[in-house]
DONUPA-544671 format. One record per residue (C-alpha): x, y, z; residue number from 1; residue in one letter. Coordinates in Angstrom, 3 decimals, m for minus. Example, Ala and Ser with C-alpha at 12.3 -4.5 7.8 and 13.67 -1.06 7.14 Angstrom:
REM residues 2
+----------+----------+----------+-----+---+
!        x !        y !        z !   k ! r !
+----------+----------+----------+-----+---+
!   12.300 !   m4.500 !    7.800 !   1 ! A !
!   13.670 !   m1.060 !    7.140 !   2 ! S !
+----------+----------+----------+-----+---+
***
This chain:
REM residues 361
+----------+----------+----------+-----+---+
!        x !        y !        z !   k ! r !
+----------+----------+----------+-----+---+
!  m26.431 !    5.124 !  m67.411 !   1 ! X !
!  m23.304 !    5.578 !  m66.606 !   2 ! X !
!  m21.567 !    3.681 !  m63.301 !   3 ! X !
!  m21.580 !    5.649 !  m60.191 !   4 ! X !
!  m18.467 !    5.643 !  m57.507 !   5 ! X !
!  m18.741 !    5.679 !  m54.216 !   6 ! X !
!  m17.818 !    8.782 !  m52.248 !   7 ! X !
!  m14.626 !    8.260 !  m50.982 !   8 ! X !
!  m14.608 !    8.747 !  m47.346 !   9 ! X !
!  m12.761 !   12.052 !  m46.251 !  10 ! X !
!  m11.402 !   10.034 !  m42.948 !  11 ! X !
!  m10.379 !    6.988 !  m44.284 !  12 ! X !
!   m6.953 !    8.585 !  m44.600 !  13 ! X !
!   m7.197 !    9.713 !  m41.784 !  14 ! X !
!   m7.234 !    6.851 !  m39.610 !  15 ! X !
!   m4.907 !    4.576 !  m41.299 !  16 ! X !
!   m2.463 !    7.483 !  m40.806 !  17 ! X !
!   m3.846 !    7.397 !  m36.966 !  18 ! X !
!   m2.657 !    2.926 !  m37.490 !  19 ! X !
!    0.419 !    3.823 !  m38.920 !  20 ! X !
!    1.791 !    6.746 !  m36.243 !  21 ! X !
!    0.468 !    4.090 !  m33.541 !  22 ! X !
!    2.371 !    0.965 !  m34.724 !  23 ! X !
!    6.055 !    2.770 !  m35.282 !  24 ! X !
!    5.201 !    4.366 !  m31.704 !  25 ! X !
!    4.343 !    0.933 !  m30.435 !  26 ! X !
!    7.765 !   m0.734 !  m31.979 !  27 ! X !
!    9.348 !    2.939 !  m30.197 !  28 ! X !
!    8.195 !    2.142 !  m27.373 !  29 ! X !
!    8.978 !   m1.350 !  m26.864 !  30 ! X !
!   12.004 !   m0.908 !  m27.519 !  31 ! X !
!   12.520 !    1.269 !  m24.467 !  32 ! X !
!   10.571 !   m0.490 !  m21.711 !  33 ! X !
!   12.072 !   m3.880 !  m22.799 !  34 ! X !
!   15.084 !   m1.973 !  m21.948 !  35 ! X !
!   14.191 !    0.130 !  m18.859 !  36 ! X !
!   14.908 !    3.365 !  m20.647 !  37 ! X !
!   14.208 !    6.169 !  m19.252 !  38 ! X !
!   14.075 !    4.938 !  m15.406 !  39 ! X !
!   10.498 !    7.002 !  m13.983 !  40 ! X !
!   11.539 !    9.094 !  m10.830 !  41 ! X !
!    9.479 !    8.688 !   m7.822 !  42 ! X !
!    9.760 !    9.880 !   m4.420 !  43 ! X !
!    9.903 !   13.296 !   m5.288 !  44 ! X !
!    7.332 !   15.400 !   m2.912 !  45 ! X !
!   10.486 !   17.863 !   m0.050 !  46 ! X !
!   10.653 !   15.910 !    3.018 !  47 ! X !
!   12.432 !   16.264 !    5.786 !  48 ! X !
!   14.168 !   13.448 !    7.533 !  49 ! X !
!   13.279 !   13.820 !   11.426 !  50 ! X !
!   13.483 !   10.564 !   12.817 !  51 ! X !
!   16.675 !    7.510 !   11.956 !  52 ! X !
!   16.764 !    3.623 !   13.376 !  53 ! X !
!   18.508 !    0.806 !   12.040 !  54 ! X !
!   17.004 !    1.318 !    8.723 !  55 ! X !
!   14.133 !    2.825 !    9.021 !  56 ! X !
!   13.067 !    7.084 !    8.551 !  57 ! X !
!   10.303 !    8.888 !    9.532 !  58 ! X !
!    9.587 !   11.421 !    7.019 !  59 ! X !
!    7.676 !   14.916 !    7.212 !  60 ! X !
!    5.750 !   16.111 !    4.289 !  61 ! X !
!    4.861 !   19.820 !    5.149 !  62 ! X !
!    1.498 !   20.757 !    4.496 !  63 ! X !
!    1.648 !   23.599 !    1.065 !  64 ! X !
!   m1.278 !   25.559 !    2.190 !  65 ! X !
!   m1.743 !   28.561 !    3.971 !  66 ! X !
!   m4.112 !   27.191 !    6.676 !  67 ! X !
!   m2.876 !   23.650 !    8.478 !  68 ! X !
!   m5.596 !   21.160 !    9.766 !  69 ! X !
!   m4.381 !   20.573 !   13.162 !  70 ! X !
!   m3.781 !   16.548 !   13.040 !  71 ! X !
!   m1.091 !   15.650 !   11.307 !  72 ! X !
!   m1.312 !   12.580 !    9.314 !  73 ! X !
!    1.168 !    9.097 !   10.304 !  74 ! X !
!    1.164 !    7.091 !    6.757 !  75 ! X !
!    1.635 !    3.361 !    8.022 !  76 ! X !
!    3.958 !    1.288 !    5.235 !  77 ! X !
!    4.402 !   m2.397 !    5.227 !  78 ! X !
!    7.050 !   m4.257 !    5.814 !  79 ! X !
!    7.763 !   m5.881 !    2.748 !  80 ! X !
!    6.396 !   m2.882 !    0.018 !  81 ! X !
!    8.843 !    0.253 !   m0.560 !  82 ! X !
!    6.949 !    3.268 !    0.868 !  83 ! X !
!    7.899 !    5.262 !   m2.381 !  84 ! X !
!    4.430 !    3.584 !   m3.564 !  85 ! X !
!    2.538 !    6.528 !   m1.452 !  86 ! X !
!    4.445 !    8.866 !   m3.165 !  87 ! X !
!    4.937 !    8.104 !   m6.487 !  88 ! X !
!    5.048 !   10.721 !   m8.953 !  89 ! X !
!    3.970 !   14.037 !   m9.112 !  90 ! X !
!    0.343 !   13.786 !  m10.396 !  91 ! X !
!   m0.235 !   11.211 !   m8.803 !  92 ! X !
!    1.206 !   10.945 !   m5.343 !  93 ! X !
!   m0.816 !   10.626 !   m1.980 !  94 ! X !
!    1.479 !   12.673 !   m0.117 !  95 ! X !
!    1.406 !   14.888 !   m3.006 !  96 ! X !
!   m2.133 !   15.339 !   m2.609 !  97 ! X !
!   m2.748 !   15.488 !    0.828 !  98 ! X !
!   m0.162 !   18.333 !    1.553 !  99 ! X !
!   m1.991 !   19.749 !   m0.827 ! 100 ! X !
!   m4.657 !   20.030 !    0.953 ! 101 ! X !
!   m3.650 !   21.854 !    4.249 ! 102 ! X !
!   m2.799 !   17.920 !    5.974 ! 103 ! X !
!    0.814 !   17.808 !    7.902 ! 104 ! X !
!    2.087 !   14.310 !    7.074 ! 105 ! X !
!    4.682 !   11.980 !    8.128 ! 106 ! X !
!    5.957 !    8.116 !    6.767 ! 107 ! X !
!    7.090 !    5.606 !    8.893 ! 108 ! X !
!    9.381 !    3.988 !    5.917 ! 109 ! X !
!   11.159 !    0.537 !    7.229 ! 110 ! X !
!   13.683 !    0.081 !    4.513 ! 111 ! X !
!   14.979 !   m2.625 !    3.091 ! 112 ! X !
!   15.863 !   m5.072 !    6.624 ! 113 ! X !
!   19.513 !   m6.346 !    6.931 ! 114 ! X !
!   21.277 !   m9.390 !    7.441 ! 115 ! X !
!   21.026 !   m8.723 !   11.116 ! 116 ! X !
!   17.159 !   m7.545 !   11.405 ! 117 ! X !
!   15.805 !  m11.002 !   11.091 ! 118 ! X !
!   14.911 !  m10.887 !   14.414 ! 119 ! X !
!   12.730 !   m7.686 !   14.593 ! 120 ! X !
!    9.188 !   m9.466 !   15.635 ! 121 ! X !
!    5.594 !   m7.823 !   15.490 ! 122 ! X !
!    5.964 !   m6.301 !   19.161 ! 123 ! X !
!    9.164 !   m4.243 !   17.892 ! 124 ! X !
!    6.585 !   m2.471 !   15.715 ! 125 ! X !
!    3.759 !   m1.879 !   17.753 ! 126 ! X !
!    5.925 !   m2.219 !   20.818 ! 127 ! X !
!    8.634 !    0.522 !   20.158 ! 128 ! X !
!    8.558 !    1.499 !   16.784 ! 129 ! X !
!    6.111 !    3.138 !   15.949 ! 130 ! X !
!    5.614 !    4.228 !   19.674 ! 131 ! X !
!    8.903 !    5.779 !   19.053 ! 132 ! X !
!    7.597 !    7.901 !   15.885 ! 133 ! X !
!    4.373 !    9.046 !   17.228 ! 134 ! X !
!    6.471 !   10.819 !   19.776 ! 135 ! X !
!    9.068 !   12.170 !   17.596 ! 136 ! X !
!    5.373 !   13.614 !   15.089 ! 137 ! X !
!    4.118 !   15.064 !   18.806 ! 138 ! X !
!    7.903 !   16.340 !   19.570 ! 139 ! X !
!    7.991 !   17.986 !   15.576 ! 140 ! X !
!    4.261 !   19.464 !   15.106 ! 141 ! X !
!    3.591 !   20.287 !   19.161 ! 142 ! X !
!    0.534 !   18.271 !   19.004 ! 143 ! X !
!   m0.916 !   15.813 !   21.350 ! 144 ! X !
!   m2.443 !   13.118 !   19.151 ! 145 ! X !
!   m1.995 !   11.918 !   15.757 ! 146 ! X !
!   m4.097 !   10.467 !   12.719 ! 147 ! X !
!   m2.904 !    7.146 !   11.184 ! 148 ! X !
!   m3.096 !    6.113 !    7.933 ! 149 ! X !
!   m2.244 !    2.094 !    8.106 ! 150 ! X !
!   m1.413 !    0.452 !    3.957 ! 151 ! X !
!   m1.539 !   m3.460 !    3.206 ! 152 ! X !
!    0.336 !   m4.974 !    6.254 ! 153 ! X !
!    0.556 !   m0.854 !    8.068 ! 154 ! X !
!   m3.012 !   m1.044 !    8.159 ! 155 ! X !
!   m2.169 !   m4.435 !   10.435 ! 156 ! X !
!    0.520 !   m3.273 !   12.306 ! 157 ! X !
!   m1.582 !   m0.132 !   13.222 ! 158 ! X !
!   m4.515 !   m2.268 !   14.621 ! 159 ! X !
!   m1.690 !   m3.772 !   16.299 ! 160 ! X !
!   m0.753 !   m1.355 !   18.656 ! 161 ! X !
!   m3.614 !    0.671 !   18.527 ! 162 ! X !
!   m4.717 !   m3.363 !   20.631 ! 163 ! X !
!   m1.279 !   m3.866 !   23.086 ! 164 ! X !
!   m2.429 !   m0.366 !   24.511 ! 165 ! X !
!   m4.781 !    0.768 !   26.091 ! 166 ! X !
!   m4.374 !    4.063 !   24.964 ! 167 ! X !
!   m2.810 !    6.152 !   22.364 ! 168 ! X !
!   m2.899 !    9.285 !   20.772 ! 169 ! X !
!   m4.105 !    7.924 !   17.798 ! 170 ! X !
!   m7.213 !   10.039 !   17.151 ! 171 ! X !
!   m7.995 !    9.155 !   13.810 ! 172 ! X !
!   m7.330 !    5.149 !   11.975 ! 173 ! X !
!   m7.801 !    4.729 !    8.254 ! 174 ! X !
!   m6.799 !    1.217 !    7.445 ! 175 ! X !
!   m6.260 !    0.753 !    3.852 ! 176 ! X !
!   m6.475 !   m2.734 !    1.961 ! 177 ! X !
!   m5.490 !   m4.276 !    6.183 ! 178 ! X !
!   m5.979 !   m8.005 !    6.151 ! 179 ! X !
!   m6.965 !   m9.108 !    9.783 ! 180 ! X !
!   m9.379 !  m12.179 !    9.148 ! 181 ! X !
!   m6.698 !  m14.132 !    7.347 ! 182 ! X !
!   m8.928 !  m17.309 !    7.089 ! 183 ! X !
!   m9.941 !  m15.198 !    3.726 ! 184 ! X !
!   m7.171 !  m15.041 !    2.326 ! 185 ! X !
!   m7.637 !  m17.724 !   m0.394 ! 186 ! X !
!   m4.723 !  m19.019 !   m2.071 ! 187 ! X !
!   m2.151 !  m16.945 !   m0.106 ! 188 ! X !
!   m3.178 !  m18.798 !    2.923 ! 189 ! X !
!   m3.785 !  m22.514 !    0.999 ! 190 ! X !
!    0.113 !  m22.009 !    0.360 ! 191 ! X !
!    1.118 !  m21.574 !    3.058 ! 192 ! X !
!   m0.375 !  m23.983 !    5.017 ! 193 ! X !
!    1.139 !  m26.138 !    7.893 ! 194 ! X !
!    0.362 !  m29.228 !    6.373 ! 195 ! X !
!    3.216 !  m28.424 !    4.061 ! 196 ! X !
!    4.452 !  m25.298 !    4.181 ! 197 ! X !
!    7.512 !  m25.648 !    6.831 ! 198 ! X !
!    8.038 !  m21.991 !    8.102 ! 199 ! X !
!   10.769 !  m23.435 !   11.169 ! 200 ! X !
!   12.978 !  m24.245 !    8.111 ! 201 ! X !
!   11.779 !  m21.462 !    5.826 ! 202 ! X !
!   13.633 !  m18.694 !    8.571 ! 203 ! X !
!   15.930 !  m20.843 !    9.940 ! 204 ! X !
!   17.312 !  m21.273 !    6.765 ! 205 ! X !
!   17.638 !  m17.884 !    5.349 ! 206 ! X !
!   16.916 !  m15.489 !    7.802 ! 207 ! X !
!   14.578 !  m12.755 !    6.054 ! 208 ! X !
!   12.936 !  m13.714 !    2.957 ! 209 ! X !
!   13.774 !  m13.077 !   m0.096 ! 210 ! X !
!   11.882 !  m10.576 !   m1.800 ! 211 ! X !
!   12.197 !  m12.689 !   m4.160 ! 212 ! X !
!   10.434 !  m15.611 !   m2.963 ! 213 ! X !
!    7.575 !  m12.765 !   m1.318 ! 214 ! X !
!    7.608 !  m11.349 !   m5.111 ! 215 ! X !
!    6.988 !  m14.726 !   m6.682 ! 216 ! X !
!    3.502 !  m15.663 !   m3.981 ! 217 ! X !
!    1.983 !  m12.523 !   m4.913 ! 218 ! X !
!    2.633 !  m13.085 !   m8.936 ! 219 ! X !
!    1.409 !  m16.566 !   m8.085 ! 220 ! X !
!   m2.508 !  m15.785 !   m7.131 ! 221 ! X !
!   m2.953 !  m14.317 !  m10.918 ! 222 ! X !
!   m0.570 !  m15.934 !  m12.736 ! 223 ! X !
!   m1.724 !  m14.504 !  m15.877 ! 224 ! X !
!   m1.691 !  m10.745 !  m14.956 ! 225 ! X !
!    2.060 !  m10.221 !  m16.483 ! 226 ! X !
!    0.709 !  m11.472 !  m19.607 ! 227 ! X !
!   m2.765 !   m9.541 !  m19.933 ! 228 ! X !
!   m0.354 !   m6.415 !  m18.726 ! 229 ! X !
!    1.874 !   m7.008 !  m21.518 ! 230 ! X !
!   m0.895 !   m6.990 !  m23.947 ! 231 ! X !
!   m2.426 !   m3.934 !  m22.787 ! 232 ! X !
!    0.887 !   m1.893 !  m23.126 ! 233 ! X !
!    1.354 !   m3.132 !  m26.883 ! 234 ! X !
!   m2.494 !   m1.702 !  m27.282 ! 235 ! X !
!   m1.311 !    1.626 !  m24.890 ! 236 ! X !
!    2.215 !    1.560 !  m26.188 ! 237 ! X !
!    1.244 !    4.828 !  m28.172 ! 238 ! X !
!   m0.552 !    6.689 !  m25.327 ! 239 ! X !
!    2.234 !    8.434 !  m22.633 ! 240 ! X !
!    0.694 !    8.619 !  m20.118 ! 241 ! X !
!   m0.576 !    4.671 !  m20.159 ! 242 ! X !
!    2.803 !    4.385 !  m20.664 ! 243 ! X !
!    4.181 !    6.228 !  m17.830 ! 244 ! X !
!    2.100 !    4.594 !  m15.708 ! 245 ! X !
!    2.940 !    1.353 !  m16.516 ! 246 ! X !
!    6.913 !    2.243 !  m16.123 ! 247 ! X !
!    6.046 !    3.298 !  m12.663 ! 248 ! X !
!    3.883 !    0.282 !  m11.145 ! 249 ! X !
!    5.755 !   m2.406 !  m12.575 ! 250 ! X !
!    8.852 !   m0.631 !  m11.337 ! 251 ! X !
!    7.095 !   m0.666 !   m7.794 ! 252 ! X !
!    5.742 !   m3.966 !   m7.922 ! 253 ! X !
!    9.473 !   m5.663 !   m8.497 ! 254 ! X !
!   10.826 !   m3.511 !   m6.138 ! 255 ! X !
!   10.047 !   m5.482 !   m3.072 ! 256 ! X !
!   11.918 !   m5.807 !    0.284 ! 257 ! X !
!   12.494 !   m8.781 !    2.594 ! 258 ! X !
!   10.362 !   m9.860 !    5.345 ! 259 ! X !
!   11.978 !   m9.517 !    8.424 ! 260 ! X !
!   12.028 !  m13.693 !    9.581 ! 261 ! X !
!   10.610 !  m13.396 !   12.533 ! 262 ! X !
!    8.424 !  m11.791 !   12.505 ! 263 ! X !
!    7.063 !  m13.489 !    9.159 ! 264 ! X !
!    7.203 !  m16.357 !   11.649 ! 265 ! X !
!    4.924 !  m14.868 !   13.500 ! 266 ! X !
!    2.851 !  m14.112 !   10.788 ! 267 ! X !
!    2.499 !  m17.052 !   10.059 ! 268 ! X !
!    2.115 !  m18.791 !   12.542 ! 269 ! X !
!    0.027 !  m16.806 !   14.873 ! 270 ! X !
!   m2.362 !  m15.257 !   11.785 ! 271 ! X !
!   m2.432 !  m16.951 !    8.981 ! 272 ! X !
!   m2.211 !  m20.256 !   10.373 ! 273 ! X !
!   m3.997 !  m19.628 !   14.122 ! 274 ! X !
!   m6.351 !  m16.365 !   12.637 ! 275 ! X !
!   m5.117 !  m15.683 !   16.666 ! 276 ! X !
!   m6.245 !  m11.377 !   15.656 ! 277 ! X !
!   m9.788 !  m12.177 !   14.900 ! 278 ! X !
!  m10.109 !  m14.998 !   17.326 ! 279 ! X !
!   m8.748 !  m12.230 !   20.043 ! 280 ! X !
!   m6.305 !  m14.818 !   20.782 ! 281 ! X !
!   m2.957 !  m13.076 !   19.879 ! 282 ! X !
!   m0.683 !  m11.692 !   22.473 ! 283 ! X !
!    2.920 !  m10.084 !   21.229 ! 284 ! X !
!    5.703 !   m9.747 !   24.124 ! 285 ! X !
!    3.088 !  m11.148 !   26.403 ! 286 ! X !
!    1.234 !   m8.148 !   26.326 ! 287 ! X !
!   m2.364 !   m8.952 !   24.797 ! 288 ! X !
!   m3.466 !   m8.078 !   21.298 ! 289 ! X !
!   m7.135 !   m6.606 !   21.740 ! 290 ! X !
!   m8.338 !   m3.604 !   19.125 ! 291 ! X !
!  m11.739 !   m2.874 !   21.352 ! 292 ! X !
!   m9.346 !   m1.194 !   22.944 ! 293 ! X !
!   m9.041 !    0.841 !   19.684 ! 294 ! X !
!  m11.985 !    3.680 !   20.336 ! 295 ! X !
!  m10.851 !    6.205 !   17.515 ! 296 ! X !
!  m13.010 !    6.702 !   14.443 ! 297 ! X !
!  m11.926 !    4.898 !   12.237 ! 298 ! X !
!  m12.478 !    4.538 !    8.088 ! 299 ! X !
!  m11.666 !    1.068 !    6.248 ! 300 ! X !
!  m11.101 !    0.764 !    3.232 ! 301 ! X !
!  m10.414 !   m1.969 !    0.603 ! 302 ! X !
!  m10.754 !   m2.638 !   m2.994 ! 303 ! X !
!  m13.113 !   m4.612 !   m4.634 ! 304 ! X !
!  m10.797 !   m6.581 !   m7.081 ! 305 ! X !
!   m7.688 !   m7.316 !   m4.287 ! 306 ! X !
!   m6.105 !  m10.073 !   m4.598 ! 307 ! X !
!   m3.481 !   m9.833 !   m2.041 ! 308 ! X !
!   m5.700 !   m8.668 !    0.897 ! 309 ! X !
!   m9.505 !  m10.164 !   m0.542 ! 310 ! X !
!  m12.544 !   m8.398 !    0.492 ! 311 ! X !
!  m13.000 !  m11.643 !    3.066 ! 312 ! X !
!   m9.428 !  m10.724 !    4.631 ! 313 ! X !
!  m10.422 !   m7.024 !    5.042 ! 314 ! X !
!  m14.131 !   m6.190 !    6.088 ! 315 ! X !
!  m14.203 !   m7.580 !    9.805 ! 316 ! X !
!  m11.636 !   m4.568 !   10.582 ! 317 ! X !
!  m14.123 !   m2.378 !   11.968 ! 318 ! X !
!  m16.263 !   m5.332 !   13.577 ! 319 ! X !
!  m13.216 !   m5.719 !   15.731 ! 320 ! X !
!  m12.692 !   m2.543 !   17.096 ! 321 ! X !
!  m14.108 !   m0.083 !   19.433 ! 322 ! X !
!  m15.070 !    2.830 !   17.593 ! 323 ! X !
!  m18.342 !    4.341 !   17.489 ! 324 ! X !
!  m17.767 !    6.127 !   14.483 ! 325 ! X !
!  m16.744 !    3.754 !   12.453 ! 326 ! X !
!  m17.544 !    3.123 !    8.417 ! 327 ! X !
!  m16.361 !    1.025 !    5.762 ! 328 ! X !
!  m16.366 !    1.395 !    2.206 ! 329 ! X !
!  m15.332 !   m1.258 !   m0.676 ! 330 ! X !
!  m13.888 !    0.777 !   m3.753 ! 331 ! X !
!  m13.403 !   m0.282 !   m7.184 ! 332 ! X !
!   m9.810 !   m1.623 !   m7.682 ! 333 ! X !
!   m6.789 !   m3.750 !   m6.964 ! 334 ! X !
!   m4.119 !   m4.181 !   m4.243 ! 335 ! X !
!   m2.035 !   m1.015 !   m6.143 ! 336 ! X !
!   m4.425 !    0.722 !   m8.094 ! 337 ! X !
!   m6.860 !    1.160 !   m4.994 ! 338 ! X !
!   m3.871 !    3.605 !   m4.039 ! 339 ! X !
!   m2.187 !    5.230 !   m6.499 ! 340 ! X !
!   m2.360 !    5.633 !   m9.822 ! 341 ! X !
!   m6.197 !    7.416 !  m11.700 ! 342 ! X !
!   m8.297 !    4.504 !  m10.414 ! 343 ! X !
!   m6.859 !    6.292 !   m6.307 ! 344 ! X !
!   m6.808 !    9.787 !   m7.704 ! 345 ! X !
!  m11.064 !    9.312 !   m8.501 ! 346 ! X !
!  m12.215 !    7.309 !   m5.265 ! 347 ! X !
!   m9.513 !    6.808 !   m2.624 ! 348 ! X !
!   m8.020 !   10.211 !   m2.218 ! 349 ! X !
!  m10.765 !   11.907 !   m2.073 ! 350 ! X !
!  m13.073 !    9.913 !   m0.028 ! 351 ! X !
!   m9.771 !    9.582 !    1.993 ! 352 ! X !
!   m9.587 !   13.771 !    2.263 ! 353 ! X !
!  m13.604 !   14.151 !    3.120 ! 354 ! X !
!  m13.830 !   11.918 !    5.936 ! 355 ! X !
!  m10.171 !   13.138 !    7.805 ! 356 ! X !
!  m10.821 !   16.759 !    6.943 ! 357 ! X !
!  m13.990 !   16.460 !    9.327 ! 358 ! X !
!  m12.434 !   15.048 !   11.642 ! 359 ! X !
!   m8.540 !   16.803 !   12.430 ! 360 ! X !
!   m9.985 !   20.649 !   13.279 ! 361 ! X !
+----------+----------+----------+-----+---+
***
C-alpha cells in the first residue's frame, strides 16, 4: 500500500499572503502614526462666522436640503474641549449629518481662553454669552425660538442658562453626556476632594487651568486605556478606516484647551464639592438657578461606559427640569464614541434626528 498525502488546503497560501501583507502594512503605518504624518483634517463642513466676542465665535452651517426644518439648532460646546469633535471629518461629522437632514445649524465655539479670560465665571456664559448668541441666531434665522444641543459641559451650561431665566427661546433641549449630579462623578470627584485639593491655591497660582492638567486628570480615570488603544491600533494598522478614525480621535482627545480659572473654581466648589445644582441651592450672579423653569421637551442621552460623565452623574437631568415631554436614553459607548465615530453614526445621530424632527416644525 502506498502512502497518500493529504490534499493541500488551497486557502493556506492566501491566508499567509494576507498576514504578510498586513504585517508589512502595520510596520509602515506604525512609523507614520509615531511620526504623526498625514495629520487628519477636521472641521470641514462649510460655515459662516456670524458673531464674535473675545475668543468666542458663533458659526452658521446652512442646511443642504430643499426643505428645511423651521426651528434652527444651536450646538453648545464644553468649556474644555475643542468644538470640532462635533464636525470631525466628512462622513463622521454630527454637524454634516444634521445639515444633510434638513436642519439649520449654529455652533457656539468658546475658543481658547486667554490669560485675561481667567476671570470669566459661569454666569458670564449663562447670563451673557449664550443669550447673546441665541439673539444673533434669531436675527439670522428670523425664527423666534431655537433647539439647543449641549455636549458634556455644554449641556450643563444649557441647563444653567435655562434655569436662571424664567423664560427662554428654547423650544427643545438635547443634553449629551451632561453631568448634573456631581456625587456621581466617581474618581474625578474623589481626586478634587476638598480635604486634599486646594482649588483656591491652584486658581490663584495658575489663572486658567492648563489643558495638560485637565487632559492628564481625565486620562488617569482609566490609566490602562492608552496602552489598550495602542494594542488595538497595532492589530488594525492594516485597516485604512480604523487608522483614520484612530488619528481623528487621538488628535481631538490630546487637543484640549485650558479651563477658565474662576469658572473652574465655581465648578469645583459649587458643583463638585457642594453639589448645589441637584440640591436646588445653586446661585449664579446673585440669581437662583431653578431647572424647573425649563419646560420645553428634553432628550437626555448618556453613554453606558462613560468614565468622564458616568451614568450616575447624568441620569437625573430629566428629573430636575420642569418638562412634561422628556425622555432619558442610555446608549452603548463611551464619552467620545457616544457623539463621534461609527458608534454615534448608528445610535446617537439617528435618535437625535428622529426626536428633533418631530419637534422642529
